[in-house]
N, C-alpha and C positions, 0 to 999 in steps of 0.2 A: 777148157771145160770147167765150169763152176762146180765145186764139190758140195759136200753136205753142209747144211745150214749151221751157223753158230747159234747156240742157245745162250742168251744173255739173261742172267738171273738178277733181279732187282729187289726181290723180297728177301729180307734177312741178311743179305750181303750183296756186294757187286761182284759178279764173276762172269766169265765167258767160257763156254765149253763146246768142244766138238771132237768126235771120234775118241772119246776117253781122255782128252786133254782138257784140263781145267786151268784157266788163268784167273788168279785172284789179286795179283799185284800189278800195278800200272806205274808208269814212270813217276807221276806226281798225283796228288789228290785231284787236281784240276783235270789232268788227263783222264782219270777215271770218271769224273763228272761229265766231261765231254762225251765219252763213250755212252754213259747212261742217258744223257739227253738225246743224243742221236738215235739210240736204240728205242727210247720211249716214244719218239715221234718219227718212225721209220718212213712214213709216207710224205714227210715234208722235205722241201728243199730249203736249206738254211743259208742265209746270207752270211758270208765270212765275218763281215764287220759286226753283224748282230751277235754272233757267237763270241767274238772278241770282246765286245762291250759287256756281255753278260758275265763272262768268265774272268776277264782281266781288266775290269773297270778301274782297278787301283793302279794300273800301269799307264804310261804315256802311250800314244798310238803306235809308235815304232816298236817299243818293247812288247806291247800286247800282240802285235802281229807276229813278232819273232817267237813268242811263247806259244802262240797258236800253231805255227808251222812245226815247231818242235814236238808239240803234243800230237799233232796229226801224223807226223812221220813215225812217232813211237807206236801209235796204234796200228799203222800199216805194217810195221815190222812184226808186231805180235799177232795180228789177225790176217795179214796177207803175207805169210812167210814165203821164202824162195820157191819159185816154181808155180806160185799162185797167180792167175791172171790179174792184171791191174783192174781195179774197179769191182772185183769180186766181193769186196766188203765195203770199201769206201768209194763213193763217186764224187769227185771233186774237180772243180775248175778254178779259175782265178777269182770268181765272184761267189761261188756257192759250194756247199758241201751237203752230202746226203749219205746216209747209210743205205746199202743196197737192200731193199725190202724183200727181195727174192732169196736172200741168203742169211737172213737173220730172223729169229723169233725170240720172244721174251716170255717169261713166266707171267708178267702182268697182262700181256695181250691174251694169253691163254686163259688166265683168270677171268678177265672181262668177257671173253667169248663164252666161257662156261656159264657165267651169270646171265648173259644175253640169251643163251640157249634155254636156260631154266625159265626165263620169263616168257619165252615164245610158246613153249609146249603146254598143252592142257592135260597131258598124261601125267598123273602124279608120280608114277614110277620113274619116268624119264626126267621129271623135274628133280626128284631126289638124287638121281645119278649125276645130273649136271651140277647141282649144288654141292654134292660131296666132292666132285672133281675140283670145283672152285676152292673149297675149303682146304683141300689137300695141297693145292698150288700156293696158297698163302703161307709162305715159309717164315714169316716174321715181318716186322715193319718195313716199309718202303725205304730203301737206301739209308740204312742206319749210318750215322757218322757224317751225314751231309745235312747242312742246315740252310741252304738257299731257300728263298721264299717259295719258288715253284715246287721244290722238293717237299717242303713242309705242307703246302696245300694239298699236294697229291697224296702224301702220307696219310693225312687226315681223311681224305676222300676214300681212299682204298681201305683204310681201317674201318670206316663206316660200312663199306660194302661187305667186308668180311663179317662184321658183327650181324649185319642184316641177313647174310647167308646162313649163319648159325641159327638165328631166330626163325628163319623160314624153314630150315631143316627140322627144328623142334616142332614147329606147327604142322609140317607135312607128315612127320612120323606120328604125331598125335592123331592126325586125320586118318591114318591107316590103322589106328588102334594099337600101334607099337609104342606104348607109353614109356617103356624102358629106354628106347633109343631117343625119344623126345627129351627125357630127363638128361640123358648123356649130353645132348647138344645144349640144353638149357644151362647145364653146369659149366660148359665151355664159355658160354656168354658171360656168366658171372665171373669165371676165372679170368677172362680177358678184360673185364671192366667191373671191378668189385663195387664201384660207387654208383653203378647204374641200378637204381632202386627198382625200376619196373622189371628188370631181369630177375632180381631176387623174388619179386612177386609172382612172376610167371613160373619160376622153379617151385615156389611154395604151392602154387595151384596144381602143378603137375604131380607133385608129391601127394597132394590131397586126392587127386584123380586116381592115383595108383594105390590109395589106401595107406600111404606112408605118413601118417599124421605126425609121428615123432620126428621124422626127418624134416617135415615142413616147419615144425616148431623150432627145430635147431637152426634152420635156415633163417627164420625171423630173428632169432637171437644173434646170429652172426651178422645180419644186416644192421641190427640195432647197435651192435658194438662198433662196426665199421663206421657208420654214420656219426656216432658219438665221438670216436677217436679222431677221425679224419676231418670232419666238417663241423662238429659240435652241434648237430641237429638230430632230431628224432625222425623216425619213418613217417611217411605221409598218412593222413587219416584212412585212406583206402587200404594201405598195407596193414595198418594197425587193426582195421576192421576185420581183415582176413585172418590175422593172428588170433583175434578174439573168437571168431567162429571156430577156428581149429581148437582153441582152448576149451570151448564148450563141448565140442565133439569128444575131445580126450577125457574131459571130466565125466562124461556119460559112459565112458568105457567103450565107445564105439570105435571100430577099426577103419571106418570110412564115413564119408559124408553123403547126404542124400543128393539125388539128381538136381532137385530144385536149388539146393544150396550151392552145388557146383556151378550152375548157370548164373546164379547171383554173384558168386565170387568172380567168375570170368568177366562178367559185365562190369563189375566195379573196378577191376584192374584195367580193363580196356579204357574205361572212361577216365580213370584217374591218371593214366599215363599216355595220353594221346601223343601222336608224333609231332615233334617240334621242328623238324627239318633243320636241325643243327647237327654238325658233325660230332661223332663220339670219339673220345680220345682213349688210348690204351695206357697212358701215363698219368701220374698224379699231378694235379694243378698246384703249383706253388703259389699260394695266395700273395698278391701284391696289393695290400690293403689300400694304400694311398691312391694308386692309379685306379683301382677297382672302384673306390668311392667316388672319385672324380668323374669317371665314365658314367656311372649310374646317375649321378646328380645332373650331369649335362643332358643325358638322354631322356630324363624325366622332366626336363625344363621345357616350357612352352616356347622358349626362345631358340631352341636348338632344332635346326632343320637337317643338318648333316654334320657328322663328327668323324674326323680322320685321325687315325693313330699313325705316328711316324716313328722310325727308329731303325737301327741296324738290322740287316737281314739275319734271321735266326734268333732275334731277341725275344720272340714270343708274342708279337703283336696279334697274330691271328688267334692264338689260344686265349689271350686276355680278352679280346673282343667277343669271342664265342662264349666264354664263361660269364662275362657280364651280361650278354644277351640272354643266356640261360637263366640267370638270376632275375631277369626282368620279364620273364614270360607272363606272369600273372598281371603285370602292369599293362600289357598289351594284348591280353586275352589269348595268348599263345600265337599271335600273328607275327612271328619273327622268323625270318628266313635267312639261310646262308647261301650266298652266290659267290663262287670262286672266280676271281679275275686273274689268277696267277698266270694263265696261259695267254692272256690278251696282249697283243702287240700294237694294236691300233686304238688310240684313245677315243676315236670317233665311235667305236662300237660299245662304249660304256653306256 
């Protein structure tokens, strides 16, 4: 008889828990990565040779197979202890391996299910509940300490979903008239990504909506300092215009702004920070000026039709490409999109 399901946590750390027992240490780094990969794709049947090629590409064929068998046996000992029926956690034969989807759940799967639920319902209260569940499940970045290409791509995608959930919660609470809760979530967006100017603008607008003009002004000053120190740039004209409106209001001794001014401010922020369809990162970008300049020069050249970045896994190719694309948004009228191919295994599907 198959017992209670294992809960695999991939946010904030890699762990496996069941019946009060928590596993956080695995035989090797790659053994942990194998567990994470199988748990992240529980419905898939994985070819052994594909997994060996992905995890032990630096070993010869025989050594890679031996390492894979050792890692698989180690996971069985930890997750299918004595007395547990074979196949209750891992289903394997000579050619393929799969985690048993009936006995495993992950925090990522629950996170994405909550987000999907929030998108399906038209009931605002139900939407808020689902979004708050998703935010609660996001316990930190996806698989910290792992830097394989597929991990980095998923880390960025899931971080974007988390930030989007925070933004949607702020908007939903504003819609209910609960400006205080809207401000709480807007603050979390700014805390998660302090370089995201539109998040500061939204928080300033919400402060103004709540009549907290001084707080809105402080937020602008904070943004101005962050952008100057981190990027050497000033806030956008839209954000500066909002700050100017707030300054005028404060100068008149008013504690709040008019309804027409609120509408104008909300419109200017929305227009000034349209969605770019580029992933949002929760870590600071370490500027690589030479490569950054080369990419921008080639992408703005009429001679360039396709540009490929190559390098070691985890060297920051995706981040560099996205930041260069973000810097070129105005050159292409915002028509820049991010499409992850990390999970693609068949080149014909590109």
